[in-house]
C-alpha positions in Angstrom: 0.0 0.0 0.0 2.8 2.4 0.9 4.4 1.8 -2.5 1.1 2.4 -4.3 0.6 5.6 -2.5 4.1 6.8 -3.2 3.6 5.9 -6.9 0.4 8.0 -7.1 2.1 10.9 -5.3 5.0 10.9 -7.8 2.6 10.7 -10.7 0.6 13.6 -9.5 3.8 15.7 -9.0 4.9 14.8 -12.6 1.5 15.9 -14.0 1.6 19.2 -12.1 5.2 19.8 -13.3 4.2 19.0 -16.8 1.3 21.5 -16.7 3.5 24.2 -15.2 6.0 23.9 -18.1 3.3 23.9 -20.8 1.2 26.8 -19.7 2.0 30.5 -18.9 -0.4 32.2 -16.6 -0.6 36.0 -16.7 -2.1 37.9 -13.7 -3.7 41.2 -14.4 -5.9 41.4 -11.3 -4.4 42.0 -7.9 -5.5 41.5 -4.3 -7.0 44.4 -2.4 -4.2 46.8 -1.5 -2.2 46.2 -4.7 -2.5 47.4 -8.3 -1.2 46.0 -11.5 2.0 47.4 -12.9 1.9 47.0 -16.7 5.6 47.9 -17.0 6.9 45.4 -14.5 4.1 42.9 -15.3 3.3 42.3 -11.6 1.2 43.6 -8.8 2.7 46.5 -6.8 1.6 47.8 -3.4 -0.7 50.9 -3.1 0.6 53.5 -0.7 -2.7 54.3 1.1 -0.9 56.8 3.3 -0.2 58.9 0.2 -3.6 58.7 -1.5 -6.1 58.4 1.4 -6.8 61.9 2.8 -6.4 62.0 6.5 -6.1 58.2 6.7 -5.4 58.1 10.5 -7.4 60.1 13.1 -6.7 61.2 16.6 -3.1 62.2 16.1 -2.1 58.8 14.9 0.5 58.5 12.1 0.0 56.4 9.0 2.6 53.7 8.1 2.2 52.0 4.8 3.0 48.3 4.3 2.4 45.8 1.6 -1.4 45.2 1.1 -2.5 47.8 3.7 -1.4 50.4 6.2 -1.2 50.9 10.0 -2.4 53.8 12.3 0.1 53.9 15.2 1.1 56.4 17.9 3.6 59.0 16.8 6.1 57.6 19.2 6.0 54.2 17.5 9.3 53.1 15.8 9.9 50.8 12.9 12.4 48.0 13.5 13.9 46.2 10.5 16.2 43.2 9.8 19.8 44.0 10.2 21.1 41.5 7.7 19.6 40.2 4.4 16.4 42.2 3.4 13.5 40.0 2.5 12.3 39.9 -1.1 9.0 41.5 -2.1 6.2 39.0 -1.3 3.0 38.7 -3.3 -0.1 40.1 -1.7 -1.7 36.9 -0.3 1.6 35.4 0.9 2.8 38.7 2.4 -0.3 39.2 4.5 -0.1 35.6 5.8 3.6 35.8 6.5 3.1 39.0 8.5 0.4 37.4 10.6 2.4 34.2 11.1 5.6 36.1 12.0 3.8 38.2 14.7 2.2 35.1 16.2 5.4 33.0 16.4 7.0 32.6 19.8 10.4 33.9 20.5 11.5 30.4 21.4 10.7 29.1 18.0 12.8 29.1 14.9 12.9 32.2 12.9 10.3 34.0 15.0 9.8 37.2 16.9 7.9 38.2 20.0 6.7 41.7 21.0 4.6 42.8 23.8 1.8 45.1 22.6 2.5 44.5 18.9 -0.5 43.6 16.7 -0.3 40.9 14.0 -0.6 43.6 11.3 2.4 45.4 12.7 4.9 43.4 10.6 6.2 45.3 7.6 8.0 44.1 4.5 11.7 43.5 4.6 11.6 41.5 7.8 10.7 44.4 10.1 7.8 45.1 12.5 6.4 48.0 14.4 6.5 48.4 18.1 5.6 51.3 20.4 8.3 53.1 22.4 7.3 51.2 25.6 7.0 47.8 23.9 9.4 45.0 24.9 10.6 42.9 21.9 13.2 40.2 21.5 15.3 38.9 18.8 15.2 35.4 17.2 17.2 33.4 14.9 16.2 35.3 11.8 18.0 38.3 13.1 15.0 40.6 13.7 16.3 43.6 15.6 14.3 44.3 18.7 14.0 47.1 21.2 13.4 46.8 24.9 12.2 49.3 27.4 14.5 52.4 27.4 15.4 51.6 31.0 16.5 48.1 30.1 20.4 48.1 30.1 20.3 45.1 27.8 18.5 46.8 24.9 19.9 46.4 21.5 20.5 49.8 19.6 19.1 50.3 16.1 21.7 50.5 13.4 20.7 53.3 11.0 22.4 51.6 8.1 19.9 48.8 8.0 18.2 48.8 4.7 15.0 47.3 3.2 14.5 46.4 -0.4 12.0 48.8 -2.3 10.3 48.2 -5.6 11.3 50.1 -8.7 10.2 53.7 -8.5 10.5 53.7 -4.6 13.3 54.5 -2.2 14.0 54.0 1.5 13.0 56.9 3.6 14.7 58.0 6.9 12.0 56.1 8.7 13.0 52.9 6.9 9.8 52.7 4.8 9.5 52.8 1.0 8.5 56.1 -0.4 7.8 57.2 -4.0 10.6 58.7 -6.1 9.6 61.9 -7.8 11.3 61.5 -11.1 9.9 64.8 -12.4 11.7 66.7 -9.6 14.8 64.6 -9.7 15.1 65.0 -13.5 15.4 61.3 -14.1 12.5 61.2 -16.5 12.7 61.0 -20.3 9.9 63.3 -21.3 10.5 65.5 -24.4 11.2 69.2 -24.2 7.6 70.0 -25.4 6.1 67.7 -22.8 5.3 68.0 -19.1 6.4 65.3 -16.6 3.6 64.1 -14.2 4.8 62.1 -11.2 2.9 58.9 -10.4 3.2 56.4 -7.6 6.4 54.4 -8.5 6.6 55.9 -12.0 5.9 59.0 -14.1 4.0 60.0 -17.2 4.7 62.5 -20.0 1.8 64.7 -21.1 1.3 67.7 -23.4 1.0 71.0 -21.5 -2.4 72.7 -21.2 -3.5 74.1 -24.6 -1.7 71.4 -26.6 -2.7 68.0 -27.8 -0.6 65.0 -28.8 -0.4 64.3 -32.5 1.9 61.4 -33.2 5.0 62.1 -31.2 4.5 65.9 -31.2 2.5 68.3 -29.0 0.6 70.7 -31.2 -1.3 73.8 -30.3 -5.1 73.5 -29.7 -6.9 76.2 -31.6 -9.5 77.1 -29.0 -11.1 79.6 -31.4 -12.4 76.7 -33.5 -14.3 75.3 -30.5 -17.1 77.8 -29.8 -18.3 79.5 -27.7 -15.1 80.5 -25.9 -15.5 84.2 -26.7 -18.6 86.4 -26.9 -17.5 88.3 -30.0 -13.9 87.7 -31.2 -11.3 85.0 -30.3 -7.6 85.3 -30.9 -5.6 82.0 -30.7 -2.1 82.0 -29.2 0.4 79.2 -28.6 -1.1 77.1 -25.9 -3.9 79.5 -25.1 -6.2 82.2 -26.5 -7.7 85.5 -25.5 -11.0 87.4 -26.3 -11.5 90.7 -28.1 -14.6 92.9 -28.5 -15.9 94.8 -31.5 -15.5 98.6 -31.6 -17.8 100.2 -29.1 -17.6 97.2 -26.7 -15.2 96.3 -24.0 -14.2 93.1 -22.3 -16.0 92.3 -19.0 -14.3 91.2 -15.8 -14.7 87.5 -16.8 -12.5 88.2 -20.0 -15.1 86.4 -22.2 -18.2 88.6 -22.3 -18.4 91.9 -24.2 -20.6 94.8 -22.8 -21.7 98.1 -24.2 -19.3 100.9 -23.8 -21.5 103.8 -22.6 -19.5 106.6 -24.4 -22.0 109.1 -23.1 -20.7 108.6 -19.6 -17.1 109.0 -20.5 -17.4 112.7 -21.4 -20.0 115.5 -21.3 -18.5 117.1 -24.4 -19.2 114.4 -27.0 -22.4 116.1 -28.2 -23.4 119.7 -28.2 -26.9 118.9 -26.9 -27.6 115.3 -26.0 -25.7 112.0 -26.3 -27.6 108.8 -26.9 -25.8 105.5 -26.2 -26.3 102.7 -28.7 -25.0 99.1 -28.9 -21.4 99.5 -29.9 -21.6 103.2 -30.6 -23.3 106.5 -29.7 -25.2 109.2 -31.5 -25.9 112.9 -30.9 -29.4 114.5 -30.9 -30.5 118.1 -31.2 -33.7 119.8 -29.8 -36.6 120.7 -32.0 -35.7 123.5 -34.4 -32.1 122.3 -34.8 -30.4 119.6 -36.9 -27.2 117.6 -36.3 -24.2 118.7 -38.4 -20.8 116.9 -38.5 -22.2 114.2 -36.2 -22.1 116.3 -32.9 -23.0 119.9 -33.5 -26.5 121.4 -33.5 -27.4 124.0 -36.2 -30.5 126.1 -36.3 -33.1 125.1 -38.9 -34.3 128.1 -40.9 -38.0 127.3 -41.1 -38.7 130.5 -43.1 -36.8 128.9 -46.0 -38.5 125.5 -45.6 -42.0 125.2 -44.2 -43.8 127.6 -42.0 -47.3 128.5 -41.1 -47.2 132.3 -41.8 -50.2 133.8 -43.7 -49.9 135.9 -46.9 -50.2 139.2 -45.0 -47.4 138.1 -42.6 -43.7 137.9 -42.8 -41.6 135.0 -41.4 -38.8 135.8 -39.1 -36.4 133.0 -38.2 -34.6 132.9 -34.8 -32.4 130.3 -33.0 -34.6 127.3 -32.5 -37.8 128.5 -34.1 -39.6 131.2 -36.1 -42.2 134.0 -35.7 -44.8 135.5 -38.0 -45.1 139.3 -38.0 -47.5 141.6 -40.0 -46.1 142.7 -43.3 -47.7 146.1 -42.6 -47.0 146.9 -38.9 -48.1 150.6 -39.2 -50.9 151.8 -37.0 -53.0 155.0 -37.5 -51.9 157.7 -38.0 -48.8 156.1 -39.5 -48.7 154.9 -43.1 -46.4 152.4 -44.7 -43.9 154.1 -47.0 -41.4 151.3 -47.5 -40.7 147.9 -46.0 -41.0 148.1 -42.2 -41.1 151.9 -42.2 -44.1 153.8 -41.0 -44.3 157.6 -41.4 -46.7 160.1 -39.8 -47.8 162.7 -42.4 -46.8 166.3 -41.5 -50.3 167.5 -42.6 -51.9 165.4 -39.8 -52.1 167.5 -36.7 -51.7 164.4 -34.6 -48.2 163.9 -35.9 -46.9 167.1 -34.2 -46.5 165.4 -30.8 -45.4 161.9 -31.8 -42.2 160.5 -33.5 -42.1 161.4 -37.2 -41.3 157.8 -38.2 -41.1 154.3 -36.8 -38.9 151.6 -38.3 -39.5 148.0 -37.4 -36.4 145.7 -37.0 -36.0 142.1 -35.8 -33.0 140.3 -34.4 -32.3 137.0 -32.7 -29.7 136.2 -30.0 -28.7 133.0 -28.2 -29.6 132.3 -24.7 -27.1 133.1 -21.9 -25.0 135.3 -24.2 -21.9 136.7 -22.4 -22.1 140.3 -21.3 -21.4 143.1 -21.9 -22.0 142.7 -25.6 -22.7 145.0 -28.4 -25.8 143.7 -30.2 -27.3 146.4 -32.4 -26.3 149.7 -34.0 -28.8 152.6 -34.7 -27.9 155.3 -37.2 -29.6 158.4 -38.7 -30.6 158.0 -42.3 -31.2 161.8 -42.9 -28.7 164.3 -41.8 -29.7 168.0 -41.3 -27.2 170.9 -41.2 -26.7 172.7 -37.9 -28.5 170.0 -35.9 -27.7 167.9 -32.9 -28.7 164.2 -32.5 -29.2 162.5 -29.2 -30.1 158.8 -28.6 -32.1 157.2 -25.7 -34.0 154.0 -24.9 -37.6 155.2 -24.9 -39.2 151.9 -23.6 -38.6 148.2 -23.2 -35.7 148.5 -20.6 -37.6 148.4 -17.4 -35.3 145.9 -15.8 -32.1 147.5 -17.1 -31.0 144.7 -19.5 -29.8 147.2 -22.1 -27.7 150.3 -22.4 -27.5 152.7 -25.4 -24.0 154.2 -26.0 -23.6 157.0 -28.6 -20.7 156.3 -30.9 -20.9 159.3 -33.2 -23.1 162.4 -33.9 -25.4 160.3 -36.0 -25.1 156.7 -34.5 -25.3 154.7 -31.3 -24.7 151.2 -30.1 -27.2 149.0 -28.1 -25.3 147.1 -25.4 -26.5 144.0 -23.6 -25.5 144.3 -20.0 -27.5 141.5 -18.4 -27.4 137.8 -19.6 -30.8 136.8 -21.0 -32.4 133.3 -21.0 -34.9 132.2 -23.5 -37.1 131.6 -25.1 -38.3 135.2 -24.7 -39.2 138.2 -26.7 -38.1 141.8 -25.9 -39.5 144.9 -27.7 -37.1 147.9 -27.2 -37.9 151.4 -28.7 -34.7 153.3 -29.5 -35.3 157.0 -30.1 -33.2 159.6 -31.9 -34.1 163.2 -31.2 -32.9 165.9 -33.6 -32.8 169.7 -32.7 -31.3 172.6 -34.5 -28.6 174.8 -32.9 -30.9 177.6 -32.0 -33.7 175.3 -30.7 -36.4 176.3 -33.0 -36.6 172.9 -34.7 -37.2 169.5 -33.0 -38.1 166.1 -34.5 -37.7 162.4 -33.5 -37.7 159.0 -35.0 -38.0 155.6 -33.4 -36.5 152.2 -34.2 -38.7 149.5 -32.7 -36.3 146.6 -32.2 -37.8 143.1 -31.5 -35.2 140.9 -29.8 -35.9 137.2 -29.7 -33.8 135.2 -27.3 -33.5 131.5 -28.3 -34.0 128.6 -25.9 -30.4 127.4 -26.0 -26.9 128.8 -26.0 -26.3 127.5 -29.6 
């Protein structure tokens, strides 16, 4: 029977060995706590302390080990093998070995013992974790142990003890494997037009923002062909872009949207009368009776030359901003019309002895708020008599003292505006010239009735 059993056992081993040599098994799925490394074609440990935010609570420190991590007091120390470092162990075997190592008695072969050390406290490379007060011993596998600090027989830790780390990792000052940042160290092989991105245990080469990979080259992405990046106009630049706005618009704070520039708020001198903001531009408006010239200035419209509502027996008089209709024959009894706008009182009429011999009707227009003093109208004698003296005065229409009549020669005088006038308003001022002979036996007078129309605006 024993020979038969031995034969079956040898046959089974032969079959297994034959299968192992004929088939190649590829593992692409890893145990929890590991991830597949396509470069090395094997499972590699995940550093949870690096990727899990705030992995340990309550002031505990995180210590990574193969297949998981530990949360230990900050005073805990990591003790490692002082001789040959252990090789990297697959996930399932490593976890089992750690548990078995922590459970082995110090009197057994190749074991360790530690007071207060959990089974998960064993770390790769033949080491384990113990608190500062833990009492540990050494076994035949040369595990370095620490006793209580007061114990005179404690064994000091040799800082030169090393553990074996996977490719892309290096031993830290705490004797744990930490990632190598190839990008910072300059040990990567990324092209000059690429950006190095550090990964756990490796690195990757990517195109910088605004570029995309085309073959082996990083080429610029034209963001302007991918709407709607900009509200109005897009300008592409190497690796980026910026937005522009059409004339009359400006870029908003978000650097994408365009808003109306209100040019009317930027200056009060853009238009002579009123500025009107429009999308992307502005325009000027003028009040009734005026028209816009050269885009910004207001010019009076002469209604007497275009359309007006004056009758046949009326004459049209244009002023700044409007027009007035006046009688073509302004003469009133006993005056008679002798020429345009001139009324004469006949000498044969007894009523004419005590009134001016003639009245001449004149019209003028001035702008509102005209600067003062200002010469506005000149009166002059049309008939000159020998051995006579002429004097000039404002006979009526100057009750508020807006005007002053200054004599400029023996036969003329100048009407002066001495107070600023605001329109629209009409003033009728009678300017009288009195003529007497040198011996005082002859006296006559004539009146110029001046109608002054003040426009509503200063233009």
